[in-house]
N, C-alpha and C positions, 0 to 999 in steps of 0.2 A: 925814778918814775912809778915803779910797782907801788908803790904806798900811793902816790897821787891815783892810781889805777883803783884803788882800794878805796879809796875818797868817793871818787866820782862816780861807781857802781853803789857804793851806800847810799850817797846822796839820790841817783837815779832809784833807788829802791824806795827810798824814803818818801820821795814826789809821788811813783807810781802806785802804791799799796798801801792807801792811808788806811788808818784802823775803821775795820767793819763791824757792824755790831752783830751778836749774835741771835739769831730768832731762836724763840722757845718752839721746837719740834715737840707734836706729841705722836706716840706712835700706841696701837694697840696690840701687845705682845700677849702671848699664851701667857695665862695667871699662873700657872704650873712651874713655868720656866722661872719667873721673878721671886716667888715666894721662896725665900731663903730659912733652910732649919738653920740650928746651931751649927757652927763650924762650914764644913762643903759636903755635897753628896759624894757619893759615889761615884757616878756619871762624870761625862765632860760635857761643859759648855763652851761652844763655837759660834762665832757670828759669821754670817754671810750677809757681806753689803748689797743689796737689791734684790735679785731673786734666784732662784734656782731654775735655769730654764728646761731643764730634760738631764735622766740620768740613762737616758737608752744612750749605750757606746756607741753608737756608729753615728749618734746625729750630736755628739758631744763639740764643744770647740771651746766653750767659755771658761774660765778658770774655779767658777764654782762646781759645773758638771765636769770636769776633771777631777775637782777634790772628792766627791761622792762616787765615779765611778772608782776610784782606787781604792776605797774601800770596799765595793761592791762584787765588784769584779776582776780577776786575775787575767792577768799579762802572760804570756809565753816566758818574756823575761820583764828582771827589775832591775836599779841600778844602785851599786853601791855608793850609803849617802856621804860616804868619805872621799873616794874617789870617782865615782860616776863611771865607774866601771859596770859591764852589763852582768849579772847575776840570774841563776836561773830562780823562776817562779812556778808558774804551770807547768814548763818545761824543767823535767830536771839535768837534762843535758839536750846537746845536738852536734850536728855533722855538717860539714859541708864538701861539698864535691871537687875534685884536684882543680876543676876549671873556675869555681868560684861560683857558679849560677845556680846550683841544686843545694838547698839546704833542707834538714831533717830535723825535725824538734820531737823529743821523747816525751810526752806527755806523762805524769806522775799516777800512780795506778791509784793514790787516796784523796785524788780531785774530785768533787762529788758538786751539784747541783744541791739548792735547801729544800728538793724534794725529796733527795736520797740519790737519785739518778746520777751513776757517774757522767763526767765532763767526756768528752770524746774529741775526736781528731774531726769528726763530722760537724761536731757544732763551731769549729773554726769556720770549715772549709764553706757552710752555710751564709756565715756570719759575712766572710768578706766576699760570698756572691750577692748577697741582699745588697752590701754597702756599696758595692762597685756600680751595682745596677743603676742607670741615669734617672729612674723612676725614684728610687728612695731619696735624693739629692741628699749625701750624705757631704756634709760642709769640707771633710779631711780627706776625703775620696784619693786627692792628689798623692796622699802619702803612700796609697797602694800602687801607685804608677812605675814602680818597679819590678813589677809582679808581669812577668810574660802575657801579652796580650790587654795588660790594664786598658791605657789609654784607646783603642779600637774599641773597647766596651764601654769605657766614660764618654765616649764622642758617638757614641752610636753607630758606629760603622760595623762593628760585630756587635751582634744581638743576642749571642750564646754566652751568657754568663758564665757557663761552667767552664768555657775555654779560658778561664783568668787561671794563672800561672799556680793553682795550691790544688792539691789533693790529699785524702785519706788513705796512707799506705796500708794503716791497721786500725782500732779503734783508738790505742794510743802512740801513733806517727803520723804527724803532718808533714806534707812537704809541700815546699815551695818553690818554682821555677822561676828565676829573673832573666829580665830583658839581657842584662849583662851584671860582670861580677861588681859585689859592693861587697865591704868589708863589713859596711859596718851595719848591716844589714839585720842582726841580733840588737843592736838598740832598737833599732824602727820598731822590730812586733812587738814589743812591749806598749805601743801606743794604742788607744781606744777603740781605733779603727781596726785592729787585727784581734781584738778579745772574744771570745767565743760566747753567743747566743743561745738562748734556749729558744731552739728553733719552733718547738711545739707552741709553747706559749704566745710568742711573737704572732704565729700565722692565727694563732685562735682569738688573741684580743686584737691583732692590730695596734690603733696608736694607743691604745689604754694600758698595753700589758705592762708597762713601768704602774700603774696603781699598786698601792702596797697590798692590795688582796689578789693580783694577779702574778705578780712580778716571781720570779725564778732568779736568784743571783748562786756566787760559788765563792765569793771573797772571804775576808775576815768579818765582816759585816753583813747582816741581812738589813731588810727596810722594814721597821715596824711601823710608822705612824707618818703620815705628809701631808698637813695642811696646808696647803700651796700659799704661798707669800707671808707665812708665818713661822710654822717651824716644820724640821723632817728628824725624826727619830730615827737612829739605826742601832740594831742589838747586836750581840754577841752571836755570831752563826755556828753554830754545834757542830755543823757539818765541814767547817774549815780544817785542812789538812795539818794545820797547826794550831787548833783551836786552845790546848792546853796555854799556850805562851800568850794568848790574849787575855789581860789584865783588866782592861776597863769593860764594863759591862755593857753599856751602852753609850753612843755619842748624840748627843742634842746639837743639832744645827738652828740659830736661832735667826731668823728672816729681820734684819734691822736696816732703818733707812739709809741712813748714814752715817758715817765713822765716829762724828763727835755723839753721837747717840751710844755707840757702842763702848768708847772709852770712859763715857760715865758709869755704864753698867760694869766694865770693868773694876773702876776702881769702887764700886760700890759691892765687888765681889759677885756680881750677877754673872760673870764671864769670867772662864779660865785662861784662855789664850786669845790673845788680838792680835792683828797685825798680818805680816805677808799677805799673801793670795784670799785670804779669809775675809778681812777687813785693813784698809792701809790706814795705820796710826797720822792723823792729821799733822803734817809736820810742821806747822805751826805750836802743836805741844810738844815736839822733839826736845826744846831748851829745856823746858818745864819739867820734864818727864827727866833729864839728865842730872839733874839736881836737887827732885824730890826725894828726899832721905827713904822712903819707902819703894816707887815706883825706878829709881836708877839700878835697884836691886835686880827686879824684875824685868831690866831692858836689855835686849840682847841685838846687835844689828847683822844679819848674815847675808851672803850672796844671794842675789837673783841672776838668773842667766838671761838676763837682758842687758843691751846695749842702747842706750839714746844717742841718736847721729843726726850729721848733717849730710846729705851726699851733694854733689856738683853736677850740674850739668857740660860734663866733658866737652860736648859739641856746641856751646855756645860762648861768644867772648864776653869776658874778656878771662873767665874761667876756663875757657881752653887752653890756656896755658899753664902748664903746670907749676911753675913759679909763682904765678898770682893764688892759686890753690894752695900752696905752701905758705907762703907770707899770711895768708888770711887766717892758718889752721894755726899758726907759731903766734899770733896776736890774742889769741883766747886764752886765759888764764880759766883755766878747768877747774881748779883747785878753789879760785877764789868765788870763781859761779857755784861750785855747792857749798863753800861756807855761807854764802850770802845770799843766795836764794832758796836751791832746792833743800838745803838743811836735812838730809836725810843720810848723810854718813854715805853718800854715794863714791865709787872709786873711779880716779878719772880713768879716760880711758884715752889712748893714742893707738891702738890696734881695734879690731872688732869683735872675733869671736874672745866670749867671755871665758877667763880661767875657771875653774881649772880643766873646761871640757876638752876633749882630746883633739889636739890639735894647734890648741889657741898657745899666745906664747906668753910666758909669764911679765907680768906688772914690771917686776926689776929689771926684767932684760933691757928696756926703755927702747924699744921699739918704736917707729912711728915720729911723727912731729910734735915734739911737745912747744909748751911754752917757753917763748925764746924772743922778746919784743927785739932785739939788735939782729938777730939773724932774719927774722921777719923782714924789717925796712930793706935788708941787702937783698934778699930774695925778690922783693917788690921793686927795688931798683934797677936789679938786672932784667926783670920782665919790661921793662922801659917805661916805669910809672914812679921815677922817686918823690919819696913825700906822698904819693897819690895824686902828683900831676899828671894829668890826660886820661885817670881813671874812668872810663865810662858807668852808667849807673848799672846797680847791682841790686836785682831783688832778691830777697830772703821771704819764703813763701813757709808757713806751718800752719797743719791743722789747728783749728779754734780751740784753744782752750788758756785757762788763766797763766797756768804754771810754763806751757807752750812760750806765749805772750812774753811771760817776764824774762826767759832763755833766751830768745829771741832779741829782745831789748837790752841784755846784758851784752851778748855778742856785737851787737850793733855797736855798742858803748864802748867795748875793748877795741874793735876796729879803727873808731874814727878818733879813737886816744891814741893809739899805738901807730898807726899807719896813715892817717889822716883819708881815710875812706869812706864815703858814705854808703850807707847799706838802706834799701828802703823795705820795711817791711810789709807783708801782707798776709792775710788769713783767709781762709776759708772751711766750712762747716765740712765733714769729712768725708760724704759722698762724691761733692764737688770739689774736694781737696785731692782724692784719688785720682780723677780723671783729668787736673790739672796738669798734676806731675808726669804724665806719662809724655814721650818722646813724641812729634819733637818739639812740644810747646813746653816742656818743662823749665821752670825759671832757673836762674843762675845757680839759689842754694834751695833746698828745701829739707824739709823735719820729717825722720821716720825713726821707727823706733822696732827691734828684731828681739823676738824672744826664742828661744832654743824647743824644737819640737822633741828632739832626741839628742843626746849629747855625744856630737861629732862636727868637728868642724866642717864638713862636708854638707851639715843642714844651714850654714852659717856662709861660707865662702862662694861653695858653688849655687846653694840653692836662691842666694841674694843677686849675686853678681857674675855669673858665667854669663859671659856677653852674647853667647846664643841661646842659653838654654831657660834663661831668669827673666823676670821684666826688666832688668837692665834699664830703670830709671835713669840712671846718669850716663847712659849713652856712649858706653866705654867700650874700646876694642883693646885688649891685650895680647897678643898670640903665646906669650910664655904664660900667662896666668891662663889660658883658656887650655895650653900642654898639661900645666902642672893639676888641673882640676880634671882632666879627663882622667890622668893616670892614678891618679889620689882614689878615683871611683874603682877603679879595677883593679889595685893589686891588692895582696893580704898581707902583705911586710907593714907592720905596724910602725915601726922604729924609720921606716921610707915615707911613708905615707904624712907621718909628724913633719921629717924636713920640707917633706912637699908645700903644705899647709903653712910653713913658717916661714918660706920663702915667698908663698901667695901674699900674705899680710903684710910683709915686708914692699914688695911692687903698689901691693893695693894702697896702703896707709901711708908709706914713706916717701918709694921713688916716684909715683905718680901722685900721691894724695888727692885719689878719686873722692875720698871722702871723709868728714872731718867726724871721727868718734868724738863724743864729750864725756860721758861716763856711763860704767857699768851700774846697772841698777841693783841695790841692796834689799832687804826683806829685813824694816826693825819689826819687832815683837815684845810683848808684853807678856809672861809667862807665870802664871801663881806658882809657888814655891810647893806647894801640894803637887804639881803634875810632876811625876818623875821620868826621866827616860828621854825627854823630850831631845826632839834636834829636827831640823829642818832642811827639806828635802827641797831643793832648788826649781825643780820640775817633775811634773806628773803627779802632782797628790800628795799629802802625808802620810808616815807611814804609823796611825795611832795605834795600830795593833802590838806595836812594841812598845807604847807607854804605859804609864799606870798612875793612878792616885793615892797619893798617901792616906792613910786612915786617920792619921793622927790628926788632933784638933790644928787648924792653921797655924794659931798661936804659938805651938810648942813647938813649930819647925822652925829651924835656925838656918 
């Protein structure tokens, strides 16, 4: 039957996705960016698909801005590229009070702004006070809600922004007071919303403080030139505290209109890295890349800390019955869906938190509901709908996109084939879609994705599914889950926290099957051989400071 499922899905895709003609797109690039000398330049050329909306850390929310912010501004902490454990960056060390509510970070003495002035604790305090102010309208201000009085200030109930839980103990010690203990707090302070700002510059120039002639930064690179919509050039910051380790003198971010253009440029040796959050590689091109004698040697597929999933409205019949939810989940062949539709080498998911994030469950443990048509039919019969008989109408809704439509159609095909259950697919544009999935009007099944803000399961399980404090689109109430989340937030014992999150995943994805995790995102890349020391960061921007460009002629590089 599984073979026939493959045939059915393949036929569907053939019928639904006829050949499309490629349009010839023209785009005016900066001439200096595409004129090639023999070999390759000493700087690195990276595409940004679309635009760079801002490089103000307080206003940063999109992937392009996060990438640039990482190069220009230091966070108190960073993440190890292999384990994603928290590591020191602007802060050399930190301490936490016995009750877990007060954190003190010791700022390194050799951290300076690009005008030579030292980075101080007051720069962090002022930045956070500015970012929590409702008038600033920072899109990530909710990430400050863990700080004492933050919610009262952001809601307008408390007008004095200096009452937020952060203060400068000295020039080089900043102290945070939390609303409650949070063992994951050191992972949060690496976020852009917590990064220090050059307050004199921001006050003097207002909205134009990030223009290249005004801006002061403190990271491994500094802004040299920004022709908006065309190109951004960063150059090595000589005042960076580890400037001697930075090997690439300049980073040229080239704005491209769409990924197909960027791929052509890469194959013409006009770009050095494509893929990931820079510029998605068209999924239709990946099969070709894998068999191309040259490109397949430059191709790599890395984990991305995002999960594609469907939520159930657990209050709406018939999916208020956990056996119906289990049956539908077990009828979906995730691996087949990836091989035939998404084609991006994603990892099939049966839990929510993406490994290796702290608190995640390793894929090899097999937790959750896997593809098992026989068991799916058994669960459906136990729910009172043998062979789909008597099953009411089920609506699956997704936000409008070609990829989402194909995935929804594949799920519809699997459920019909294995369970004889009809699913009606509906879609809406994003703005109206978000309104449509709020309780109590939430459809039976709805599509969402989640990407990590910081590498801790609290950001996944608690922030997305806590019945009392999250958006709770699934309308779910589970007392044990609430207890697990509340305790995991407030204790410092990491081994115990790991076990609490593991049990929470088991309840959410296996026992209650309140959601259908489909796959964990991956980040396909193409990287030129002359880019040395390259590695992928799944969140928070890339560590270009640790890469280098080989000076050999590319034809000599084996």
